[in-house]
N, C-alpha and C positions, 0 to 999 in steps of 0.2 A: 281546198283543202277538203273541205264541207260536201262540194259541186262536185268534187269530178267522182265520186262512187251515186252521186245519185245521178247527172249525165251518164253512165256505163247503166243501169239501172235501168235506169230512158228508154236505152237503147237495149237492152238484152228487150224488155219485155215489149216496143216495137217491132221485137221482128221475131215477136214471142205470143206477137196479137192473139190467132187465132186459141192458142193454153190459155191465153187470160179471160179469152169471151166465153168459151165452155167451158173453165172453175165461176164465172161469174151467174152460169147459168147451171148452174151442181147446184149454187145458194136454195135455192129454192125447196128444195129433198129433202133441205135439215129437220131432225126433230127436235120441237123446242123444250123439253125440258130437261135434255145436255145444254142447248146454249144458254139455258138459264142457272145448269151449274158454273159453267164453267166461266159466268158472269159475277156467280159470287167468289170463284177460286181468287178471281182479281182482286175483288172487294178482299179481303180479306190477304192481300197481297200487301192494302197501304199498313193496317195494325202486322203488320211481321213490317215491316219497313220501320214503324214506328216504335215497333221493338226494343228491334236492333239500334233503332238511332239508341236510344237511350240506356243499353248497355252498353254505348261504345264509352258513354261520362258522365263521373262520377253523380257528379251534381245535376237532384228529378229535376225531374219537367215536365212543363202544365201539360199534363194529360190528353187534351180537348182540341189542347192550340197543337201542340206534337201528333196528332188525327191529319187532323185539315193541314199541316202542313207540309207530309207526304200527298194524303194527295192534293194540293195546289202545286210538291215536286216536280212530278210529274209528268203535265202544263209546260211547268217552267223545264224539267230533259225534249221542251220536241221543241227547242229552239233554241241550242248548242251544245255542240257534239261532246257524244262523251261522258252521260254525263255531270257535265260541266253546270246545269241551268237545277239539279235540284240540291249537288254542292252549293251552289251561292246564296237558292233558299235558305239551307240547313243551314251552312256558319248568320246568313243576318238571324237567323228565330235564334239560335245560341247564346248572340251579341243583346237579342232583347232580352234576352233572359238572364245576361249575368254576365255569361260564361265568361273567362278571355277571353281571346284573339287567337293568344297561341296555341290555348286548351283546348277550343274548338275548331281550329284547323288537324289540328289532332285526333279530331271525335271522324270527322269527317271519316281522313285516312285508314286510322281503326277501323273506321265502319263494311269500307274500300277493300280491304282489306280481305276483313271477316270473309267479306260475304263476294266473294268471289276464290277463299279457296274452302268454303262451303258447295264454290258451283260449280270446280277445279274434284271438286274431290268426291261429290258424289256421281260427275258424268265416271271420274275414273272408278268410282264403282262398280258401278252398273257395268260399263265395258268389260270388268271383270269377273263382274259376274255373267255375259249374253257376247261375246267375247266374237261372234257370228251376226248382234243385232244388225253393224253396219257394214255397209265392202263401204271401208274409207278409201279401199286405193281409187273411189267415186269421186270425190270429193271433191278431189281435186283433181287440176289438168294435170295429165303427163311432162316432167318433166320438172315441172312447179316445184317443187317441194325442195330442194336444192339449194335454188334464191331466191327464195324466200326467207329459209336456217340463215345462209348467208348473207342478205338483208339487214334481220333479229342482231342478228350477231355489229356488225357492220355499225347500226344503231349501239345495240350498247355498246359498244369502244369508244363511236362517238361523241357519247351521251360522257360516258367514267374519263377520254380523254379532258372531256371541256370544265367538269368539275375536277380535276389534274391542277389545272392548268386560270380561274378564275377564283381569286381568293376571296373574292371578295361571296362568293357561289358556291365554295365549297363551307364555307363557317353557317355559311344560313343553313342549309340542306343539314351538316351534322349540328347547328342549335336541336332547329326541326323534327331534327329522331332525333335528342337526347328525351326531347319532350315532349312529343309521341311515348316517347319507348315507358316513358317515366307513368306518363298517362294510360298505358297497356297495365304496372304494377300495378298504379291503381285502383283498377276495373277489375282486378282478376281477385283483386282481396276479397273482395265483394260476392257473397257465389249472389245472388239475386242480377247483378250486373253483368257479371259472364255468364249467366245460365243467360239471360234474355239479348244477348248479344253472340251469342254462335246460334240459341237456338233458331230464333227471330234470320242465321245467317240463312241458318240450313233450312227454318219450315219456305222464304222465296224464292227461290228456285220453282222447288218441292211444289208451289202454289204455280206458276208460273207454269208449269214444266203437266198440273193436272190441271189446267186448264184448254190449257192446248189435245191433251187426252180427251176432255168433255167433246169439244170439237173434233175432235175426227167417230167419237163417238158420235157424235150431232149427224154427221156424216156419212155411217158406217166405212169408212175408210179401215181397208181392209190387212189395219197391222198391228201389229200386240201394245199395249195401252204400258206398253216398261218398252216396247222397240222407239213406239213415239218419245215417248218424253226421255229415254237415250238421246232423239234425235234433236232435241229442245234447245239439252244441255250444250249437246255437241254445236252446235248453230249458233247457239249463244256468246259462246265460248270460244269462235270460233272469228266470228262477228267483231271480238271487243274491244275492239284498237282500232278499227271504222270508226274518222269523224263526220260517223254523216251524226246531225242532228234527231238524237234520239229514234236512233239504228235504222231509218225512213227507207227502206228502197235491202240493203242491205240488209235487216236481220229480212227481210221478207225470203229473199232471194237464196238464199242461207236454207230458209228453212224450207222451202220445199226442195231446192238438192238434197239436202238428208230426209228429208221421208222415201224420198222416193230412195234414195240409197241406201232405208231403210224393206225398205217394201211394196210404196207405196206407189198408185197408177194416176200421173203427171198431173191433167186433169182434176182428180182428186185432192193428191195433193195440193193445189194450188186452190181450189179451190178450197178449203181445210187453211188455209194459211191467211187466206183474205176474209174468212169468217174471226179466225183468234183474231186478228192485226183490229180487224173491228170495231170488238169486244173488248181485247184491250188497252186499245188506242183514241181512235175517233170515238166510242161514247161519252168517254167520260175527258175528253179534251174539249167544252164548252167551261162543263162544271166548272170543271179543272182551274179551265181561268180564271172564270168566275169567282172564284171562291181568292184564285191569288191575289187575284187585285183587291176582295174586297179582307184578304189579312193587312197587305200592303195600307189601304186605306186606317184598318182598327187600331193599326204602328204594329202587329201582333212579328210583323217581319220583318 
């Protein structure tokens, strides 16, 4: 399943290789101060993730090691699909810190829920404020919305049927939900934890979108900054369920489509996305992997 989206994106890249070549050529015109601003916003996303992780668990976590773990988790996230790498790293980190497995699993689920709610909430607020920012009809091929909704509904029904028929699975799921709800109540009885959880959850996608806006400004993309932020949120929400490691391929394709839907030229939108992903994915990848290895050797995770 992880390979199918990558193969589809690779086929699309070969088919539109002239656009990619032109996009790489546009990178030579980028203004470096804006690229440095994008790099700074990327660094701050790890701080926001650390705040959200701490806000999702009552037990205090060591601050420096927590921040280093979020940086390393970014590298692990490119090995497994849909955020599983980061979740695995954080589960190991909380286990070393003495957090029981049930509570650390609930904390991971709470983090993912808060981040999803914040991202979708920001997207909804921007769509309501700027309803004409994206030409939504151009984001999906004609006639695909109905089958897509039917597929999602069918998957939900199958999951509900399996849960209803398999008693052991139902018991495990309900037990986990009880633990998660208990952790949720405990976190929200502490204002500092609740502020860290929801403040970090809102800051994380905001900083990611700010990084894309900075790259767009560096390449003079003729799209208003708010529209670029909205395009980023729409693209990342759309590909959240695509099982590619670190969103490789699927995020690039969705971002290009969203920026074009916001009014950007295809070649320039491609250049913006390429530069953005180089800054946020490829430059931190090796240092993140080295940090991950060092944390494992030091038994931090």
